[in-house]
C-alpha positions as CSV (number, residue, x, y, z in Angstrom):
1,M,114.7,41.2,176.6
2,N,113.8,40.3,173.0
3,G,110.8,37.9,173.6
4,G,108.3,36.6,171.1
5,L,105.4,34.2,170.7
6,L,103.2,33.0,167.8
7,V,99.6,32.4,168.7
8,A,98.3,29.8,166.2
9,G,94.9,28.1,166.1
10,T,93.5,24.7,165.2
11,T,91.0,26.4,162.9
12,S,89.9,29.9,161.8
13,D,88.0,31.7,164.5
14,A,89.5,29.5,167.3
15,G,90.2,32.7,169.2
16,K,93.7,33.7,168.1
17,S,92.8,37.4,167.9
18,V,91.2,37.4,171.4
19,V,94.1,35.4,173.0
20,T,96.7,37.6,171.3
21,A,95.0,40.8,172.6
22,G,94.6,39.3,176.0
23,I,98.3,38.4,176.2
24,C,99.2,41.9,175.0
25,R,97.0,43.6,177.6
26,W,98.3,41.2,180.4
27,L,101.9,42.1,179.5
28,A,101.2,45.8,179.2
29,R,99.8,45.8,182.7
30,Q,103.0,44.2,183.9
31,G,105.0,47.1,182.5
32,V,106.3,45.2,179.5
33,K,106.8,47.1,176.3
34,V,104.9,44.9,173.9
35,A,103.6,45.0,170.3
36,P,101.3,42.8,168.2
37,F,102.1,41.4,164.8
38,K,100.3,39.5,162.1
39,A,102.4,38.9,159.0
40,Q,99.4,38.4,156.6
41,N,95.8,39.1,157.3
42,M,92.7,38.4,155.1
43,S,90.0,40.8,156.2
44,L,87.5,43.4,155.0
45,N,87.6,45.0,158.4
46,S,90.5,47.4,158.3
47,F,91.8,50.6,159.9
48,V,94.0,53.6,158.9
49,T,97.0,54.4,161.0
50,R,98.2,57.9,161.7
51,E,100.8,57.7,158.9
52,G,98.0,56.8,156.4
53,A,98.6,53.0,156.2
54,E,95.8,50.4,156.0
55,I,96.1,47.4,158.3
56,G,93.7,44.8,159.7
57,R,91.4,46.3,162.4
58,A,92.2,43.3,164.7
59,Q,95.8,44.5,164.8
60,A,94.7,48.0,165.6
61,M,92.7,46.6,168.5
62,Q,95.7,44.6,169.7
63,A,97.9,47.7,169.5
64,Q,95.3,49.4,171.8
65,A,95.6,46.4,174.1
66,C,99.4,47.1,174.2
67,R,98.6,50.8,174.8
68,I,100.5,51.9,171.7
69,E,99.7,53.5,168.4
70,P,99.2,51.0,165.5
71,T,101.6,51.1,162.5
72,A,102.0,49.3,159.2
73,L,104.8,47.1,160.6
74,M,102.2,45.3,162.7
75,N,100.4,43.9,159.6
76,P,102.7,44.2,156.6
77,V,100.4,42.1,154.3
78,L,96.6,42.6,154.2
79,L,94.4,40.8,151.7
80,K,91.0,42.3,150.9
81,P,88.7,39.8,149.1
82,G,86.9,41.3,146.1
83,G,85.1,38.1,145.2
84,E,85.5,34.3,145.2
85,Q,88.7,34.3,143.2
86,S,90.7,37.4,143.9
87,S,91.9,39.9,146.5
88,Q,93.5,43.3,146.7
89,V,97.0,43.0,148.1
90,V,97.9,45.8,150.6
91,L,101.6,45.8,151.3
92,L,103.0,47.9,154.2
93,G,99.7,49.8,154.3
94,K,99.3,50.6,150.5
95,P,97.5,48.7,147.8
96,V,99.8,47.1,145.2
97,G,97.4,45.3,143.0
98,E,94.8,42.5,142.6
99,L,95.8,38.9,142.6
100,S,93.9,35.6,142.3
101,A,94.4,33.0,145.1
102,R,96.4,30.8,142.6
103,G,98.6,33.7,141.6
104,Y,99.3,34.8,145.2
105,H,100.0,31.3,146.6
106,G,101.8,30.4,143.3
107,G,104.8,32.5,144.1
108,R,104.0,36.1,145.2
109,Q,103.3,35.1,148.8
110,Q,106.6,33.3,149.3
111,R,108.6,36.3,148.0
112,L,107.1,38.4,150.8
113,L,108.6,36.3,153.5
114,G,111.7,38.5,153.7
115,T,109.6,41.6,154.0
116,V,107.5,40.3,156.8
117,L,110.5,39.0,158.7
118,D,112.1,42.4,158.3
119,C,109.0,44.1,159.8
120,L,109.0,41.6,162.7
121,A,112.7,42.1,163.3
122,E,112.2,45.9,163.4
123,L,109.4,45.5,166.0
124,R,111.5,43.1,168.1
125,G,114.3,45.6,168.0
126,T,112.0,48.3,169.5
127,Y,109.8,46.3,171.9
128,D,110.6,43.9,174.8
129,A,108.1,41.4,173.4
130,V,106.1,40.9,170.2
131,I,103.0,38.7,170.3
132,C,102.3,37.4,166.8
133,E,99.0,36.0,165.5
134,G,98.8,33.2,163.0
135,A,96.0,32.7,160.4
136,G,93.7,29.7,159.9
137,S,95.7,26.6,161.0
138,P,99.4,25.9,160.8
139,A,98.5,22.4,159.6
140,E,97.2,23.5,156.2
141,I,99.6,21.2,154.5
142,N,98.5,22.4,151.0
143,L,99.8,25.9,151.8
144,R,102.9,25.1,153.9
145,R,105.4,25.6,151.1
146,T,104.4,29.3,150.7
147,D,103.4,30.0,154.3
148,I,104.5,33.3,155.7
149,V,102.1,33.7,158.6
150,N,102.2,30.5,160.6
151,M,105.1,28.1,160.8
152,G,106.9,30.0,158.0
153,I,107.2,33.0,160.3
154,A,107.8,30.9,163.4
155,R,110.7,29.1,161.7
156,G,112.1,32.3,160.2
157,A,112.2,34.1,163.5
158,R,112.5,31.1,165.8
159,L,109.3,31.8,167.7
160,P,107.7,29.4,170.1
161,V,104.2,28.5,169.1
162,L,101.1,28.3,171.3
163,V,98.1,26.5,169.6
164,V,94.6,27.7,170.6
165,G,91.6,25.4,170.3
166,D,87.9,26.3,170.6
167,I,86.5,23.6,172.8
168,D,83.0,25.0,172.3
169,R,83.0,23.5,168.8
170,G,84.0,20.1,170.1
171,G,86.8,17.8,169.0
172,V,89.5,20.0,170.6
173,F,91.8,17.1,171.7
174,A,91.8,15.6,168.2
175,S,92.4,19.1,166.8
176,F,95.4,19.6,169.0
177,F,96.9,16.3,168.3
178,G,96.3,16.4,164.6
179,T,97.7,19.9,164.3
180,V,101.0,18.8,165.7
181,A,101.1,15.4,163.9
182,L,100.7,17.1,160.5
183,L,103.7,19.3,160.9
184,S,107.3,18.5,159.9
185,P,109.8,17.6,162.6
186,E,111.4,21.1,162.2
187,D,108.0,22.8,162.7
188,Q,107.1,20.5,165.6
189,E,110.2,21.6,167.5
190,L,108.6,25.1,167.9
191,V,105.1,24.0,169.0
192,A,105.4,24.4,172.8
193,G,101.9,23.6,173.8
194,F,98.2,24.4,173.8
195,L,95.6,26.8,175.2
196,V,91.9,25.8,175.5
197,N,89.4,28.5,174.6
198,K,85.7,28.9,175.4
199,F,85.4,26.2,178.0
200,R,82.1,25.8,179.9
201,G,81.7,23.8,183.1
202,D,84.0,22.2,185.6
203,V,87.7,22.3,184.6
204,G,88.3,19.3,186.7
205,L,86.4,17.2,184.2
206,L,88.8,18.3,181.5
207,E,92.0,17.6,183.3
208,P,92.3,13.9,182.6
209,G,92.1,14.7,178.9
210,L,94.8,17.3,179.2
211,E,97.0,14.9,181.0
212,M,96.5,12.3,178.3
213,L,97.2,14.9,175.6
214,H,100.5,15.7,177.4
215,G,101.4,12.1,177.4
216,L,100.6,11.7,173.7
217,T,102.4,14.8,172.5
218,G,104.9,15.7,175.3
219,R,103.4,19.2,175.3
220,R,101.6,20.9,178.1
221,T,98.5,23.0,178.2
222,Y,99.2,26.6,179.2
223,G,95.6,27.4,180.3
224,V,91.9,26.8,180.0
225,L,90.0,30.1,179.2
226,P,86.3,30.1,180.2
227,F,83.5,31.1,177.8
228,R,82.6,34.8,178.2
229,H,79.7,36.6,176.6
230,G,79.9,40.2,175.2
231,L,83.6,40.6,174.6
232,G,82.7,42.4,171.4
233,I,86.3,42.9,170.0
234,D,86.8,43.8,166.4
235,E,86.5,40.8,164.1
236,E,88.7,40.2,161.1
237,D,87.7,37.3,159.0
238,G,84.0,38.0,158.6
239,L,80.7,38.7,160.1
240,R,80.4,36.5,163.2
241,V,76.7,37.2,163.9
242,S,73.6,35.7,162.4
243,L,72.1,37.9,159.7
244,R,68.9,38.2,161.7
245,G,70.7,38.2,165.0
246,T,71.5,41.2,167.1
247,V,75.0,42.7,167.4
248,R,76.9,41.4,170.5
249,E,76.4,44.4,172.8
250,S,72.7,45.1,171.9
251,A,69.9,45.1,174.5
252,V,72.2,44.6,177.5
253,T,71.1,47.8,179.3
254,P,67.6,49.2,179.5
255,P,66.9,52.5,177.7
256,V,67.2,55.9,179.4
257,G,64.0,57.2,177.8
258,E,60.7,55.5,177.3
259,D,61.5,53.8,173.9
260,V,64.2,51.7,172.4
261,L,65.7,52.6,169.0
262,R,65.8,49.9,166.4
263,V,68.6,49.9,163.9
264,A,68.7,47.7,160.8
265,V,72.0,47.2,159.0
266,C,71.8,45.9,155.4
267,A,74.1,42.8,155.2
268,I,75.4,43.7,151.7
269,P,78.0,41.5,149.9
270,L,81.7,42.0,150.7
271,M,80.6,44.1,153.7
272,S,83.6,46.0,155.2
273,N,84.1,47.7,158.5
274,F,80.8,46.5,159.9
275,T,82.2,47.4,163.3
276,D,81.1,50.9,162.5
277,V,77.7,50.0,164.1
278,D,79.3,48.6,167.3
279,A,79.2,52.1,168.8
280,L,75.4,52.3,168.2
281,A,74.9,48.8,169.8
282,A,76.8,50.0,172.8
283,E,74.2,52.6,173.6
284,P,71.6,51.6,176.2
285,G,68.3,51.0,174.5
286,V,69.7,50.8,170.9
287,V,69.0,47.4,169.3
288,V,71.1,46.7,166.2
289,R,70.5,43.8,163.8
290,F,71.7,42.7,160.4
291,V,69.0,42.2,157.8
292,D,68.8,40.9,154.2
293,R,65.1,41.2,153.3
294,P,63.0,44.3,152.6
295,E,60.3,43.5,155.1
296,E,62.9,43.6,157.9
297,L,63.2,47.4,157.3
298,A,59.6,48.1,158.2
299,D,60.0,48.6,161.9
300,A,63.5,50.0,161.8
301,D,63.9,53.6,163.2
302,L,67.3,53.8,161.4
303,V,68.6,51.8,158.4
304,V,72.4,51.7,157.8
305,I,74.0,50.7,154.5
306,P,77.6,49.9,155.6
307,G,80.9,49.9,153.7
308,T,81.6,47.3,151.0
309,R,84.6,46.2,148.9
310,G,82.2,45.8,146.0
311,T,79.9,48.9,145.7
312,V,78.4,48.0,142.3
313,R,77.9,44.4,143.3
314,A,76.2,45.4,146.5
315,L,74.0,47.8,144.6
316,Q,72.9,45.0,142.3
317,W,72.3,42.8,145.3
318,L,70.0,45.4,146.9
319,R,68.0,45.7,143.6
320,E,67.7,41.9,143.2
321,R,66.4,41.5,146.7
322,G,63.9,44.4,146.6
323,L,65.8,46.3,149.2
324,A,66.7,49.1,146.8
325,D,63.1,50.0,146.3
326,A,62.4,49.8,150.0
327,L,65.3,52.2,150.7
328,V,64.1,54.7,148.1
329,R,60.6,54.6,149.6
330,R,62.0,55.1,153.0
331,A,64.0,58.1,151.9
332,A,60.8,59.6,150.2
333,E,58.9,59.1,153.5
334,R,61.7,61.0,155.3
335,R,62.6,58.0,157.5
336,P,66.2,58.0,158.8
337,L,68.8,56.4,156.5
338,L,72.6,56.4,156.9
339,G,75.1,55.3,154.2
340,I,78.8,54.8,155.2
341,C,81.6,54.7,152.6
342,G,80.3,52.2,149.9
343,G,76.8,52.7,151.4
344,F,77.2,56.4,150.8
345,Q,78.2,55.8,147.2
346,I,75.2,53.5,146.6
347,L,72.8,56.3,147.8
348,G,74.2,58.7,145.1
349,E,73.0,59.4,141.6
350,H,75.7,57.9,139.4
351,I,78.8,55.7,139.7
352,E,81.7,55.6,137.2
353,D,83.7,52.5,138.0
354,E,86.6,51.4,135.8
355,V,88.6,50.2,138.9
356,E,86.6,47.9,141.2
357,S,83.8,46.3,139.1
358,R,85.0,47.8,135.8
359,Q,81.4,48.2,134.8
360,G,81.7,51.9,133.8
361,H,78.6,54.0,134.3
362,V,76.1,52.6,136.8
363,D,73.0,54.4,138.2
364,G,72.9,54.7,142.0
365,L,69.7,54.8,144.0
366,G,69.4,58.6,143.4
367,I,68.6,59.5,147.0
368,L,71.6,61.8,147.6
369,P,72.8,64.5,145.1
370,V,76.2,62.8,144.7
371,R,78.3,61.5,141.7
372,V,81.0,59.0,142.4
373,R,84.1,58.2,140.2
374,F,86.4,55.4,141.2
375,A,90.1,56.4,141.2
376,R,92.9,54.0,141.0
377,E,94.7,55.5,144.0
378,K,93.0,54.6,147.3
379,T,92.1,57.4,149.8
380,L,93.6,56.5,153.2
381,T,93.2,59.4,155.7
382,R,92.2,60.1,159.4
383,P,90.0,63.2,159.1
384,S,88.5,65.3,162.0
385,G,85.7,67.8,161.8
386,Q,82.4,69.0,163.2
387,A,78.9,67.8,162.6
388,L,75.6,68.4,164.5
389,G,77.6,70.8,166.7
390,E,80.0,68.1,167.9
391,H,83.6,67.2,167.2
392,V,84.0,64.0,165.1
393,D,87.0,61.8,164.3
394,G,87.0,59.2,161.6
395,Y,89.0,57.3,159.0
396,E,88.6,56.9,155.3
397,I,89.4,53.8,153.1
398,H,87.9,54.1,149.6
399,H,88.6,54.3,145.8
400,G,85.4,56.2,145.1
401,V,85.7,60.0,144.8
402,A,82.4,61.7,145.6
403,T,81.3,65.0,144.0
404,V,78.5,66.5,146.1
405,E,76.1,68.6,144.1
406,G,73.5,69.6,146.7
407,G,72.1,68.9,150.1
408,E,73.6,70.0,153.4
409,P,77.2,69.3,154.3
410,F,77.8,66.3,156.5
411,L,81.3,64.9,157.3
412,D,82.6,65.6,153.8
413,G,79.5,64.0,152.4
414,C,76.0,65.3,152.5
415,R,72.5,65.1,154.0
416,A,69.2,65.4,152.2
417,G,66.0,65.2,154.3
418,Q,66.6,62.4,156.8
419,T,69.2,60.6,154.7
420,W,72.9,61.0,155.6
421,G,75.9,59.9,153.7
422,T,79.7,60.0,154.5
423,H,82.9,58.2,153.6
424,W,84.0,58.5,157.2
425,H,84.3,55.2,159.1
426,G,84.4,55.3,162.9
427,S,82.5,58.6,163.2
428,L,79.9,57.0,165.6
429,E,82.7,56.3,168.1
430,S,82.8,60.0,168.9
431,D,80.4,60.1,171.8
432,G,79.0,63.6,171.6
433,F,78.3,63.3,167.9
434,R,76.7,59.8,168.3
435,R,74.3,61.1,170.9
436,A,73.4,64.2,168.8
437,F,72.9,61.9,165.7
438,L,70.7,59.5,167.7
439,R,68.6,62.4,169.0
440,E,67.9,63.5,165.4
441,V,67.0,59.9,164.4
442,A,64.7,59.5,167.4
443,A,62.9,62.8,166.6
444,A,62.5,61.9,163.0
445,A,61.2,58.4,163.9
446,G,58.8,59.7,166.5
447,R,60.5,57.7,169.3
448,R,60.8,58.8,172.9
449,F,64.4,57.6,173.0
450,V,67.0,59.4,175.0
451,P,70.7,58.7,174.5
452,A,72.5,57.9,177.8
453,P,74.5,61.0,178.8
454,D,77.6,59.1,180.0
455,T,78.2,56.3,177.5
456,S,81.9,56.3,176.5
457,F,82.7,54.0,173.6
458,A,86.5,54.3,174.3
459,A,85.9,53.4,178.0
460,L,83.8,50.4,177.0
461,R,86.6,49.2,174.6
462,E,89.2,49.6,177.3
463,E,86.9,47.6,179.7
464,Q,86.7,44.8,177.1
465,L,90.4,44.7,176.6
466,D,90.9,44.5,180.4
467,R,88.5,41.6,180.5
468,L,90.7,39.8,177.9
469,G,93.8,40.6,180.0
470,D,91.9,39.2,183.1
471,L,91.2,36.0,181.2
472,I,94.9,35.4,180.6
473,E,96.0,36.5,184.1
474,Q,93.4,34.4,185.9
475,H,93.1,31.3,183.8
476,A,96.5,30.8,182.1
477,D,99.8,29.7,183.7
478,T,101.4,33.2,183.3
479,D,104.7,32.2,184.8
480,A,105.1,29.4,182.2
481,L,103.8,31.7,179.5
482,W,106.4,34.3,180.5
483,R,109.2,31.8,180.3
484,L,107.9,30.7,176.8
485,I,107.9,34.3,175.5
486,E,111.3,35.0,177.1
487,S,113.2,31.8,176.3
488,G,111.5,30.1,173.4
489,A,110.1,26.6,173.0
490,P,111.3,23.9,175.5
491,Q,114.2,21.8,174.2
492,G,113.7,18.1,173.4
493,L,110.0,18.1,172.5
494,P,109.1,14.7,170.9
495,F,108.2,14.2,167.3
496,I,104.6,13.1,166.7
497,P,104.2,10.9,163.6
498,P,103.4,10.9,160.8
499,G,104.6,14.5,160.3
500,A,104.0,16.6,157.2
501,P,104.0,14.7,153.9
502,A,107.0,15.1,151.7
């Protein structure tokens, strides 16, 4: 078998990542050797593979759904925004430069089509099926000429296309019809049908509309997935929670001890790998929220400064909002504070940056005895070590090189008082270390909080992936979906005018 499928969407955040992961887990449970693929990803939420390649974290999560190790082949092009006009281009896991949107879409992107098709062909030669994820919408007619992630990859590899629509937003029928009608006849030939996502209520009320959609387009609907709370998979395109809302998994289970533990995460600009705090939010009795005002730090037992693609810009933002002064006061009062990657760099004394912001010497907050110099080569590693008497695994993605000049060692960073800093992402997913860290935080904050003795973040992640697989297995026509993956789009699908403009 050499099956394949492209999961496209009517919009960004329609549920492509979730559906792709769900199909991957369903197939893996059937004994199919399956892999994920996304030709081009724009995300600040990334991951480091074992061979030291940087890919989108959503593809790493989808690889876990497949029960395989992620590789650079699964996301050959990663764009990491550095501002409104430019992004760092990561090709096959390594950064190759900065490009403006105009420069990328003006020619560079199209030249990468051969590379991404080669990566997809290599995966298809190794696995029984490859489930590909699109980006945005395939009907972005202004970008079709240079597209390498939606219909460009579908046409190049002759993949059937399943279009996902988020009915919770409204207008899903118009979105489905309009998506098809804005594609060229050659592109439309590959659009096999639709999948409704996030439906609430009685499916029977939806069926007349699905029948009319079939009559209008000649294409069937392969399933209606119900709305489900708390899936909590890794996001890719941005922060999907309100700044003053809690993280998805927070406050679901009562605390083991007498107190809850309140965690405030500074929602700094170009925030990266904000999923680092998901492991905290998974702990019973830990409430995690994202904040952007100094007064919101007052009742926090722990404040986290997460990673960022713009360390100097984030530092300026903290100062402009009064958060920098609040953080300095907090450290002086020996109240718990954790900086991860860019957040760690911000807590240091000095930053020399001729690479990211090109602002040269910049004073940090001066909380940790650390000096940071930005190197042109990016550090991409998967370190392991010990901290607080526990084993810790993590991954590093940064240009900043830290020189520690004091304090206590902490995960290749340092600790001073109740302030911790490290370049390691993902360290809080190590269960024993997370519990030891939270015990220290609770003691320093004077809270009678007790970490649950049996919370396994890896088991919770597996449970979430199984729930995605259940959604596909229980609410999609899996027999028809299997035929689509195995045999391609049905022949003779009608053309829906007007089609793409010339």
